[in-house]
C-alpha positions as CSV (number, residue, x, y, z in Angstrom):
1,M,10.8,-14.8,0.7
2,P,11.5,-18.1,2.4
3,L,8.6,-20.0,3.8
4,A,8.5,-20.8,7.5
5,V,7.8,-24.4,8.5
6,G,5.0,-25.1,10.9
7,P,5.0,-27.7,13.8
8,Y,3.7,-30.5,11.5
9,G,5.8,-29.7,8.5
10,Q,3.4,-27.5,6.6
11,S,4.7,-24.4,5.1
12,Q,3.4,-21.0,6.2
13,P,4.0,-17.6,4.7
14,S,6.4,-15.4,6.8
15,C,4.8,-12.4,8.2
16,F,6.3,-8.9,8.8
17,V,4.1,-6.7,10.9
18,K,6.9,-4.1,10.8
19,M,6.7,-4.0,7.0
20,G,3.0,-3.3,7.2
21,F,3.6,-0.4,9.6
22,V,6.3,1.1,7.4
23,M,4.1,0.9,4.3
24,G,1.1,2.4,6.1
25,C,3.3,5.1,7.5
26,A,4.6,6.1,4.1
27,V,1.1,6.2,2.6
28,G,-0.3,8.1,5.6
29,M,2.5,10.7,5.5
30,A,1.9,11.3,1.8
31,A,-1.8,11.8,2.4
32,G,-1.0,14.0,5.4
33,A,1.3,16.2,3.3
34,L,-1.5,16.8,0.8
35,F,-4.3,17.4,3.3
36,G,-2.1,19.2,5.7
37,T,-0.8,21.6,3.1
38,F,-4.4,22.3,1.9
39,S,-5.8,22.9,5.4
40,C,-2.9,25.0,6.6
41,L,-3.0,27.3,3.6
42,R,-6.7,27.6,3.8
43,I,-6.6,29.0,7.4
44,G,-3.8,31.4,6.4
45,M,-0.6,29.9,7.8
46,R,2.7,31.0,6.3
47,G,6.4,30.3,6.8
48,R,7.6,28.4,9.9
49,E,4.1,28.0,11.2
50,L,3.1,26.4,7.9
51,M,5.9,23.9,8.0
52,G,5.1,23.0,11.6
53,G,1.5,22.4,10.8
54,I,2.2,20.3,7.7
55,G,4.8,18.2,9.7
56,K,2.4,17.7,12.6
57,T,-0.4,16.5,10.2
58,M,2.0,14.2,8.4
59,M,3.2,12.6,11.6
60,Q,-0.3,12.1,12.9
61,S,-1.8,10.6,9.7
62,G,1.3,8.5,9.2
63,G,1.2,7.0,12.7
64,T,-2.5,6.4,12.5
65,F,-2.5,4.7,9.1
66,G,0.7,2.8,9.9
67,T,-0.9,1.4,13.1
68,F,-4.0,0.2,11.3
69,M,-1.9,-1.4,8.5
70,A,0.3,-3.2,11.1
71,I,-2.9,-4.5,12.8
72,G,-4.2,-5.6,9.5
73,M,-0.9,-7.4,8.6
74,G,-1.0,-9.1,12.0
75,I,-4.5,-10.4,11.5
76,R,-3.7,-11.5,7.9
77,C,-0.8,-13.7,9.0
Protein backbone atom coordinates (compact mmCIF):
# COMPACT_ATOMS: atom_id res chain seq x y z
CA MET A 1 0.00 0.00 0.00
CA PRO A 2 1.36 3.46 -0.82
CA LEU A 3 1.91 5.79 2.08
CA ALA A 4 0.14 9.15 2.20
CA VAL A 5 2.26 12.22 2.80
CA GLY A 6 1.24 14.52 5.63
CA PRO A 7 1.33 18.34 5.60
CA TYR A 8 4.94 18.50 6.80
CA GLY A 9 6.32 15.70 4.64
CA GLN A 10 5.93 12.87 7.16
CA SER A 11 4.47 9.66 5.82
CA GLN A 12 1.24 8.28 7.27
CA PRO A 13 -0.40 4.90 6.69
CA SER A 14 -3.41 5.08 4.42
CA CYS A 15 -6.65 4.16 6.12
CA PHE A 16 -9.64 2.32 4.69
CA VAL A 17 -12.69 2.47 6.95
CA LYS A 18 -14.64 0.68 4.22
CA MET A 19 -12.23 -2.25 4.39
CA GLY A 20 -12.82 -2.50 8.15
CA PHE A 21 -16.57 -2.60 7.58
CA VAL A 22 -16.31 -5.31 4.92
CA MET A 23 -14.04 -7.48 7.07
CA GLY A 24 -16.30 -7.06 10.10
CA CYS A 25 -19.38 -7.77 8.02
CA ALA A 26 -17.89 -11.03 6.71
CA VAL A 27 -16.93 -12.20 10.19
CA GLY A 28 -20.28 -11.15 11.64
CA MET A 29 -22.23 -12.93 8.91
CA ALA A 30 -20.29 -16.14 9.48
CA ALA A 31 -20.97 -15.97 13.21
CA GLY A 32 -24.61 -15.11 12.49
CA ALA A 33 -24.93 -18.17 10.26
CA LEU A 34 -23.69 -20.44 13.04
CA PHE A 35 -25.68 -18.91 15.88
CA GLY A 36 -28.76 -18.30 13.72
CA THR A 37 -28.87 -21.88 12.51
CA PHE A 38 -28.56 -23.21 16.03
CA SER A 39 -31.20 -20.93 17.52
CA CYS A 40 -33.70 -21.41 14.67
CA LEU A 41 -33.39 -25.18 14.78
CA ARG A 42 -33.70 -25.14 18.55
CA ILE A 43 -37.09 -23.42 18.45
CA GLY A 44 -38.33 -25.75 15.72
CA MET A 45 -38.22 -23.72 12.50
CA ARG A 46 -38.21 -25.61 9.21
CA GLY A 47 -38.08 -24.80 5.49
CA ARG A 48 -38.65 -21.26 4.31
CA GLU A 49 -39.09 -19.96 7.84
CA LEU A 50 -35.68 -21.42 8.78
CA MET A 51 -33.95 -19.74 5.83
CA GLY A 52 -35.58 -16.41 6.65
CA GLY A 53 -34.56 -16.63 10.29
CA ILE A 54 -30.96 -17.51 9.45
CA GLY A 55 -30.74 -14.72 6.87
CA LYS A 56 -32.14 -12.16 9.30
CA THR A 57 -29.66 -13.19 11.98
CA MET A 58 -26.77 -13.08 9.51
CA MET A 59 -27.65 -9.57 8.34
CA GLN A 60 -28.10 -8.25 11.88
CA SER A 61 -24.85 -9.64 13.23
CA GLY A 62 -22.94 -8.71 10.06
CA GLY A 63 -24.14 -5.13 10.18
CA THR A 64 -23.47 -4.77 13.89
CA PHE A 65 -19.98 -6.26 13.82
CA GLY A 66 -19.13 -4.41 10.60
CA THR A 67 -20.11 -1.09 12.17
CA PHE A 68 -17.92 -1.69 15.20
CA MET A 69 -14.98 -2.76 13.02
CA ALA A 70 -15.39 0.38 10.87
CA ILE A 71 -15.39 2.56 13.99
CA GLY A 72 -12.30 0.78 15.27
CA MET A 73 -10.54 1.24 11.94
CA GLY A 74 -11.44 4.93 11.96
CA ILE A 75 -10.04 5.37 15.48
CA ARG A 76 -6.90 3.43 14.60
CA CYS A 77 -6.05 5.67 11.66
